[in-house]
N, C-alpha and C positions, 0 to 999 in steps of 0.2 A: 846599362842605364838603370835597371831596376835596383841592383845592389848599391850603386852610387847614390840613388835617390833615398834608399833606406838609411844609409849613413848620414846623408845631408839632412834628413828629417829627424836625426838624432834618435832613431829607434834602436840603433846599435852602433858600436864603434867599428866593427868589422862585419862583413857579410859576403856570402857567395850565393848566387842564384843559379841553379842548373835547370835547364829545360831539355826534355828529350822528345824526339819526334819519330814517327814511322812514315815511310814513303806512302804518299797518297792520302794521308790523314791530316786534315788541316789543323785540328786541335792538338796541342801537345799531349803526349801520353802521360807525362808527369812534369810537375814543377816542384823543385826542392829548394828550401831556404835553410841556410846554416849561418848563425851569427857567432859561432865559436864561443858561446857563453857570454857574449857582450850585449845581448839584447835587453832592452828595458822592459819588454813584454815577451811572452813565450814565442818561440819560432813559429808555432802553429798560427798564432795571431798575425804575425808579420807575413806569413804565407797568404793568409786571407786578404790582407791589405794589398799585397802584390797582385793577386789574382783579380782584385776589384779595380786596380789602377792600370794594368798592362794587358794588352791583347797580344798574346804570343803566337797567333796564327801567322805564318810566314808572309802572306800578302799584307796583313795589317802592320807587321813590323816594317815592311818596305814603305808603306804609306806613312805611318807615324814618324819614322825617322827620315822621310823624304830621300830615300836611298837612290832614286832614279834621277834626281836633280843633278844637272851638270854632266850627265853621262859617266863614262869610266874615268875621265880625266881627274875627278876629285879623289879617286882611289889611288892614283899614282903616288900621291904624297905618303900613302901608308907603306910604300915599298921601302922607304928609308925610315928608320926609327920606330916602326910599328904603327899600330892603329889604336892603342889604348893609352890612357894617361896623358894625352896631349891636349892642350888648349887651342883648338883650331875650329873656327866656325863651321867648316865643312864636315867636321866629325860630330854629327848630330847625336850619335850614340853616347857621347860624353856629356851631353846637356842634362842637368838634374831636372827631373820632373817633380813638380809639387804633388805630394800624395794627399789623397782625400780619404779620411777614415773617421769613424766616430770614436772620439777619445772617451775613455771611461772616467 
């Protein structure tokens, strides 16, 4: 959702966001952004925007993406054709989030 929102906000044409965790630690150990040189602003600034707009703690991801809604049945659809790049209202992780940041 974060990378898709960056591209939709026209901050970059391409983007990857990587998040790493340690067992028992709610906050991510690291968050990494790479726009492959397509960013309209430096990747460090985009990383700052990502951190201000997304809470990457596992519990908050579950709440923000409403992952418990509908039980496991909504995830059965991901067994065929995967779970990324599909326009399905149950796939809340595909919904673009409007980003808030101070534009220079």
